N, C-alpha and C positions, 0 to 999 in steps of 0.2 A: 337678684341673683345674676351671676355672670353666665356666659354661654356654656362653660364646662359644667356648672352645677345644673343648668337646665337639661343638658344632655344626659347627665347622670340620672336625673329623675325620669327622663324618657326611657332610659335603659331599664330601670326598675319596672316601669309600667309595661314595657314591651315583653319582659320576661314573664310578667303576670298574664299578659294576653296569650303568650305561647302555652303556658301551663293550662289556662282555661280552655284553649283550643284543643289541646290534647285530651283533656278531661271530657270535652264535648264529643270528640270523635270516638272515645271509648264507649260512651253511652250510645253513640250511633251504631257501633258494632252490636250492642245488645238489642237495639231496635231492629237491625237486620235479622238477627237470630229469631226474634219474635215473628217478624214478617215471614220468615221461612216456615216457621211452625204452623202458621195459620193461612199461608198462601196469599198474603196481602201484597199489593203492588208497592213498589218503592216510591213512585212519584205520586204525591197527594197534593194536587194544585191548591185545593181549598185550604188545606192546613197551612201551606206556605204563605198564601195571601193573608190569612189571619195572623200568622206569626210576624210577618213583616209589618203589618198594621200596628200590632201591639208594641213592638220594639221602637217603632218610629214615634209612638205616643210618649215614650219615656224621655225623648230628647227635649231640648229647651230652645231651639231655634231652627229655622228652615234649612240652613246650611247643614247642620248636624243631622237633621231628619233625612235629607237626601243621602248623606254619607253613610248613615246607618242602614238605609235601604240597600245601597250598593254592597256594603260589607256583608250583610246577612244573605243577600242573593248569592254571593261567593261562598259563604260558609255552607249554606244549604246545598249548593251545587257540589261542593267537595263531599258533603255528607252522602248525597245520592251516589256519587261515584264509588265511595267506599262500600256502600251497601250493594251496589251492582257487583263489585269484585267479590264480596263475601258470598253472594248468591252463586256466582260462577264457581267459586271454590267448593261449593256444596252441590255442584252438578246441576244447577238450575239456570243455565244460560238460555234455555229454550232451543228448539230445533229450527234451523233456517230451512226454508223450502227449496234449497238448491242441492244438487247432487254432484259430488266431485267425481270426475272421470279421468282415466289415463289418456284417452284420445277422444276428440270431439266427433270423429266419424270414422267409418271403415268403408272400404270399397270406393265407389265413384259417387261423390256427393252431387246433389242437384243444387245449383247456385244461381241466384238472380242478381242482376246489377242494373242500375238505372243508366239510361243512355243508349249507346250502341257500341258495336265493336270499334275499338280505337279510342274510346273514352278513357280517362284516367281511372275510372272505376273498373273498367275492363282490365287495365294493366295491374291494378291492385289485386283484383281477383286472381289473375294468373300468378302473380308473385306469391300470394298467400297459399293458394290451393294447388298450384302447378297445372299441368295440361290435362291430367286425368280426371276431368270433371264433366258433368252434364250441365251446361249453362244456358241461360236465356236472358234477354234484356227487356226492360219495360220503360215506359215513358217518364214516369214520375217516381219520386221517393216514396210517396204513399202507396203506389202500385207495388213497389218492392216489399214494403212492410206488410201489405195485405197478402202478398204471395206466400210469405213464410208463415203468417198467422193462419192462413187457411190450409197450408200444407202442400201447396203446389211446388214449393222449393224448401230445402232444408236450411239454407243459409242465404242471407242477403249481404251485399257489400255496399256500404254507404259512406260518403264523405262527411266528416263531422267537424273538421277544423283545418284551416289553412294558416301557415305560419305568418303570412302577411295580411290576409283579408279577415282573419279571425274565424269565429264559429259559424256553422251553418245552422241558423236558427230553426229552420223547419225540422231538422233531424232531432233536435232536442225536444221539440213539441211532439213529434211522432213517437219518441221513446216513452213519453208519458201516456199518450193515447192508446198505444198498442201494447198487448201483453207479449212483447218480444224482448230478448235480452242479449247483451253484448258478451261474446265469448272470445273475441280476438281483435287485434288491430294490425294495420299495415300502413307504413309510411312510404309515400311515393314522392320522389324528387320531381318537381314541376319544371319543365322546359318547354315553353310555348314557342311554336314556329308560325311564321306567316306562310300559309299554304295557298297555292294558286293552281289553276288548270295547266296542263302541259303547254309550254310555249309562252306562258304569261310572264311578265316582268313586273317588278315592284312598282315601276312608274305607271303601269297600266291600271293599277288598282284604284277604284273609286269607293267601293263598299266592302266593309269587313264584318263578318259574322262570327260570333263566339258567345260563350256563356258570359253573363254580366260580370261575374267575379273575375274571369280571365281578361275581360276588357279593362277592368279596374287594375288588375295586376300588370297590365301592359300600358298603363297610362302615359308613361314617359315617352315610349315609342310612338304612341298614337297622337299625342298632342302636337308633335312636330310635323304631322302629315294631315292633309285635308281629306281624311276618310270619313265616310258616313258609317257610323257604328250601329249595328243591329244586334240586339240581344237574342240569344237562342237558349233553349232548355239545356243544351249540352254541347260541348265542343265537337263531339263526334257528329252530332246532328248538323252542326255548321259545316263540317268538312264534307259530309254527304250531300248537303244542299249545293255547295259550290261545285262538287263533282257532277252531280245530276244535271245542273243547269248549264255547265260548260261555258260560262261567261268569263272572258279574260279580265273583266273589270271587277270581278268579285274574288274575294279571298276569305279564308278562314284562319282564325287563330286557334290552333289545336296542337296536339302532340305530333311528333315525327311519325309515330306508329300509325296514327290516324291518316296521315298523308299516304303512307304505304298501302294501307288497307283500301283507300278510296281512289288511289291512282293520281294523287296530287303531287306537285313539285314543291320543294322547300324553297321559298323565295328569300327567307331570312330566318336564321336560327336564333333562339334565345331572346325573343322580343319582350319577355317579361322583365320587369324592373329589377327584381332581386334574383341573383343567381343561386341563392340558398333557399329559394322558395320550395316548400314541401307541403303536401296535404296528408292529413291523417285520416285513414279510412277505418271504420269499425266493421267487424264481422258479427252479424246478428242472427239469432235463431229463435224459435218459439218455445224451446225447452229450457227449463231452469237448471242448467248444468254449468260447470266450470271445470277447467283442467286443474288437477291437483297441485300443479306447480305454478298456478296463476299468481300474479304479484301486484295487480292493480285492481281496485274496486271503484265502480262508478255508482252513484246514487243520487236521488233528488228528494227534496222535502219542502214542505211549506211550514211557516212558523207564525205564531201569533203576531199581529201587527202592533207591536209595542217595543219600546226602547229596551235594548239589551238582549232581545230574543236570539238574534244571529250569534252574538258572542257566546251565549250559553250553549248553543248547538255546537259551535266550533270547539268549545272547551272539551267536549268528549273526545276529540282527536288529540288534543294537547295532553290531557291527563292519562290517556292510554298509550302515549308515546307513538302515535301514528302520524306519519308524514303526509299532510295534505298537499297535493301537487297542483290543484286547480280548483277554482270556484267560478261559476257563471250564474247569472240570474236571467230569468225570463218572466214576463208579465203573466199573471194568472188570468185566464180568460174570464170575462164578465165580472171581474173584481178590480176596480180601478185602484191603482197605486199599491197593489199587493203583488208579491213576487214569489216565484218558485226558484229555489237554489239547486244548482247542480254541482256536485263535488266529486273530484277524483282524489283518491288517496292510496298509499302503498299498503298492501296487505293481502291476506288470503282468508276466505270465509271460514276456513278451518282453524284459524288462529284464535286463541282465547281472548287476546286484547281486542281483536276485531269484533268478536261476539259481544264482548262487554260494551264496547262503544256503540254498537248497533242497538243493543237493548236500551241504553240510555237515550239514544237518538229517537228510537221508535216511541218511547213513552212520552217524550217531550214535544215531538213534532206534531203538527196538525195532520200531515200526511207524509209518509215516507215510502219510497220505492227503491229497492236495490235494482239497479239497471244492469249489473253484470260484474263478474270477476274474471279477469283475463290476463 
């Protein structure tokens, strides 16, 4: 047969496949209706394992066996999504344990941030909440998370990502560990300055203090100078140390605001390598609330350690027309080579498509936690 004849035969087979697929999905509708009547879960892992094993046994070589496994994983994935949609249409989406609110707070909120006055977290807090707040600072990110979990603060402001240095790993881990939730975000443009005591000059400096990330972000400036670099918990702590010790050979890399607060002089502005450098801060609380006009959702999940697991999870976003904007992974503690995935996507917890996707994700993930809608 020539190529045209072969293609004609393929077209005939393809039309048969489409017809059989539609017949199968019609039966899946009936399966969904039955499950609604008896309250049965959509995802039946044992049934799917048995089904795939059976269809693989009908093939005649290893290549086709692998192909049939992948094909039926896709078919059954689509079947589940159809059933989830039918459940949603029948009002069986389930209730999410989050409450939509018009405003996150009234009056004067109590807010905690890590670092000290003059830190970028301090600036993010003021930009998000304004001046009418009751605020205090703590030494560590964990202290901030503990403060809102125990109720000594209503909100915490924490850095989660920098446009050049990437994610803040510890924050991701703490979001899993604590029962706290993201309700907002604030992006701050980063402009590091070299700060010294009054009367100091750049050529006097021998030691520079700053947060490790800020030192990395200023690598181009620092590599051309013979400075001893000392990492600190926070840029504001670095500025305070330089101010307290009053040594002209010491400088801090921090914000201009930090210099003003601690009485330091700007020896050089913009020492960070990238002038578009920004840090994204999250606003966290211990209440499961979200603003009714929220448009971004963050969640995390663990999946079975097998081929295709991540793809099947991501497909819930695809088939519900949800735009996934970010995915990160972190190692799962005490389980070598297994990972927890963190996903950001566009949507609101009140949307039917979001509820549908979350139901599918929850049934198929080993663990799933909604980190917040903001």
